[in-house]
Structure formats: structure tokens, C-alpha cells
C-alpha positions in Angstrom: 36.9 52.4 26.5 38.0 48.7 24.9 35.7 46.3 23.6 36.7 43.2 24.9 34.6 40.4 22.9 34.0 36.7 25.3 32.7 34.3 22.4 29.8 32.4 23.1 31.3 28.7 23.5 33.8 30.5 26.3 36.9 28.9 25.0 38.3 32.1 24.1 38.5 34.9 26.3 39.4 39.0 26.1 39.2 41.0 28.9 40.1 42.5 32.3 40.8 41.2 35.3 41.8 42.1 38.6 41.9 40.7 41.9 42.1 41.6 45.5 43.4 39.5 48.5 41.3 39.5 51.2 41.2 38.3 55.2 38.8 35.2 54.7 36.1 37.3 57.4 35.7 40.6 54.5 35.1 38.0 51.5 32.3 36.6 54.1 30.9 40.6 54.7 31.2 41.1 51.0 29.4 38.0 49.2 25.4 38.7 50.9 26.2 42.0 49.5 27.0 40.8 45.7 23.6 38.7 45.7 21.8 42.4 45.3 23.1 42.0 41.7 24.4 39.2 41.4 23.5 35.5 40.7 25.4 32.0 41.9 27.1 30.9 38.5 25.6 27.9 36.6 28.4 25.5 37.6 28.7 26.5 41.6 27.2 23.8 43.5 25.5 25.8 46.1 26.9 27.7 48.4 30.1 25.6 48.2 31.2 26.5 44.5 33.4 23.9 42.7 37.2 23.1 42.8 39.7 23.9 40.8 42.9 22.7 40.0 45.5 24.0 37.8 48.6 22.4 36.6 51.2 25.0 35.2 54.1 24.5 32.9 57.5 26.5 33.1 61.2 26.0 31.8 63.6 24.5 34.4 65.3 28.0 34.8 61.2 29.0 35.7 61.3 31.7 33.2 57.5 32.1 33.6 58.0 32.5 37.3 60.7 35.2 36.2 58.6 37.4 33.6 56.0 37.7 36.8 58.4 38.8 38.9 59.6 41.4 36.8 56.9 42.6 36.1 57.2 41.7 31.9 54.1 43.4 30.0 53.6 40.7 27.5 53.8 37.3 28.8 52.0 33.8 29.2 51.4 30.9 30.5 50.6 27.5 29.8 48.5 24.8 32.4 45.5 22.1 32.4 43.1 22.6 34.6 40.1 20.8 36.3 37.2 21.6 37.5 36.9 18.5 39.5 33.6 16.9 37.7 33.7 14.6 34.8 36.8 13.1 32.6 37.3 16.3 30.7 40.6 18.6 31.2 40.9 22.2 30.1 44.4 23.1 27.9 44.8 26.5 28.3 47.1 29.6 26.8 46.7 32.6 28.9 48.5 36.1 27.5 48.6 39.3 29.1 49.2 42.3 27.2 49.5 45.6 30.0 45.9 45.1 31.3 44.4 43.3 29.2 44.1 39.5 29.1 43.5 36.8 26.6 42.9 33.2 27.1 42.0 30.6 24.5 41.8 26.0 25.5 40.7 23.6 24.1 38.5 20.7 25.8 39.7 16.8 26.2 38.8 13.9 28.1 40.8 11.8 30.2 42.3 9.1 27.7 43.8 12.7 25.4 45.3 14.1 28.7 47.2 10.5 29.3 48.2 10.7 25.6 49.9 13.8 25.9 51.2 12.6 29.7 53.4 10.1 27.1 53.5 12.3 23.9 53.3 16.0 24.0 52.7 16.0 20.3 49.6 13.6 20.6 47.3 16.5 21.6 44.5 17.3 19.1 41.7 20.1 18.9 42.0 23.1 17.2 44.8 23.8 14.9 45.8 26.7 15.5 46.0 26.9 19.4 47.1 22.9 19.0 50.2 24.5 17.4 50.9 27.5 19.4 50.5 25.7 22.8 53.0 23.1 22.0 55.1 25.6 20.2 55.5 27.8 23.1 55.9 24.1 25.1 58.9 22.9 23.2 60.8 26.1 21.7 60.8 26.9 25.7 61.3 23.4 27.1 59.0 23.3 29.6 57.7 21.0 32.0 54.9 20.5 34.7 56.6 22.6 37.3 53.5 23.1 39.7 50.0 22.7 40.7 47.5 24.6 42.7 44.4 23.1 44.3 41.6 25.9 45.8 37.9 26.0 46.1 36.2 28.5 43.7 32.9 30.6 44.6 31.9 32.3 41.4 28.9 35.2 40.6 28.1 36.7 37.4 26.0 39.8 37.6 22.2 40.1 37.0 22.6 42.8 34.3 25.4 41.8 32.2 26.9 38.0 32.2 30.1 38.9 31.0 31.2 40.6 34.3 31.8 38.0 37.0 33.6 38.0 40.3 34.6 34.8 41.8 36.2 34.1 45.4 39.1 31.5 46.2 39.9 29.7 49.3 42.2 27.4 50.7 44.5 27.3 48.4 47.0 24.8 48.6 50.6 24.0 46.3 51.8 20.7 45.4 55.2 19.7 43.6 53.6 17.3 40.4 54.3 13.7 39.7 54.4 13.6 36.2 51.9 15.5 33.9 49.1 14.7 36.1 47.0 15.8 39.0 48.5 13.9 41.8 51.0 15.4 44.3 51.3 16.1 47.8 49.2 19.0 48.3 50.4 21.6 51.3 47.6 24.4 52.6 48.8 27.7 52.6 47.6 31.2 53.4 44.6 29.6 55.0 43.0 33.3 56.3 43.4 34.6 52.4 41.1 35.0 49.9 41.8 35.8 46.6 39.4 37.8 44.3 39.2 38.2 41.1 36.9 40.6 39.4 36.5 40.2 35.5 34.8 42.5 32.8 35.0 43.7 29.6 35.3 47.5 28.8 34.6 49.4 32.5 34.5 47.7 36.1 30.3 48.7 37.3 30.2 51.8 38.8 28.2 49.9 41.7 31.0 47.5 42.6 33.3 50.0 42.5 31.4 51.9 45.1 29.7 49.0 46.9 32.5 46.6 47.6 35.9 48.9 46.2 35.4 52.0 48.1 33.3 50.6 50.7 36.2 48.2 52.3 39.2 50.2 51.3 40.2 47.8 48.6 43.3 48.3 46.3 43.9 45.9 43.7 46.7 43.8 43.8 49.4 41.3 41.6 48.7 38.4 43.9 49.4 35.5 41.8 48.7 31.9 43.0 51.7 31.0 40.9 54.7 32.5 41.7 53.5 32.0 45.0 53.4 28.6 44.6 56.5 28.4 43.3 57.9 30.4 46.5 56.5 28.0 48.9 57.4 24.6 47.5 60.7 25.3 45.5 62.3 28.3 47.6 62.7 31.4 45.0 64.3 30.0 42.0 67.9 31.4 41.0 68.0 33.3 38.2 72.0 31.4 38.1 
């Protein structure tokens, strides 16, 4: 069993993340059952959860998109994320190594994000993170490629706060207008809900039996980013 540790500051994550895509009616049936074992995340606004908007970066030939489609086992993803509260945003560097997800991020204010729009090398924060983020950004000639917006209902276990389950609804996509969260969003997959299960070590037995087995769910490789690129651009060609 692998021991995956998440820092108390929640700025470094090392864990497993399994995805399942569900019809909305099935997600609505699962949610009440979870409340026997889980509670709402502290940042959720009641039953509505919260809004998430992510600005993804990619190269001009959509290398990150193709790496995902090709099933490259070790890959990286750069994004800037807003949770719709206040002015702070998160710069995130997400890596996948086989089944393990490693994610680092820093928090910056609105002014710092605006500065990044004009000069990426103005980004300040943890030196190791900034150096790695900017190296990936510049060496791969990245630029803003896609905006993804959705509503998230987040829960964590009453018994182990490192076990989290999130439900993402109402996915919409837009082509970016520069490095900002503005865009002409189009709703896609209006009946689709993405359930993400995030855990360290092993999935709890109760969840596997009460949710995965009882509802006949199968782990999926659905990518919001790839779905959005296909929706907004069509499938980019290698050439």
C-alpha cells in the first residue's frame, strides 16, 4: 500500500484520483447515501456547493491534449483556477505518474494574476514552484488554451478528511480571451455529472460496496480539458 501524504496547508497533494461519469439522476440518488459517512466541505455554500473556473495552458499544437489521448503515463498540466470567492486565484502544476496524482499550487491575488497576463515572468511565490511552472510554460511555448467552468458539490469523510468525493455539474467551455477568466461559455453535457474520488492508500470499503458496486460504476478516463478542447476547437490534428 502506498502512503500518500497531503500537507496541512493544502498546497501540495499526492494522492489517487478516480473519476466516474454519471447521469444526473444517479448522482442525485448517491448524494443522500453519502451523508451517512461524509460531510460537506467547509467551503461549500450549502447544497449549492461552489463554482470552479479553470484556465488551462497548452502549446500551439495541443501537446497536453494529445498526451492525454495517447495515454502517456507521465504527463503535466498547467492551469490557473478560481473558486469564485474573493480575488485570490491558484496557479497549479498537476502531474500524473501512473495512477498517482501530484499537485502543487500557490495562491496569488488579483493584481499578481493581472501582472502575469502582461509578463509571465513576474509571477512570484514559492521559488521551486515558480521555477518549475515557468519552465514548463516557456520551454513548451504555452499559452491560454481553454476555460472550463462548472458547479462542484464537495464532501469529505467523517472518519478520514483525506478521503474526498466531489460531484461536478453543468460543465461549460470557452476559448480564452487572453489570460483571463472571461469568455463566451457554452454549456455541454447538461445531463453529465463527473464524480471524482480522491484518497490516500486505499479506497474505503464502505464506499466501494455502497456506491461503486451497488451502482455498477466503472472508473473512467474522462478529461474535462480534452472534452473542452474537442467541443471548442474540434479534435486538433497532429500536423
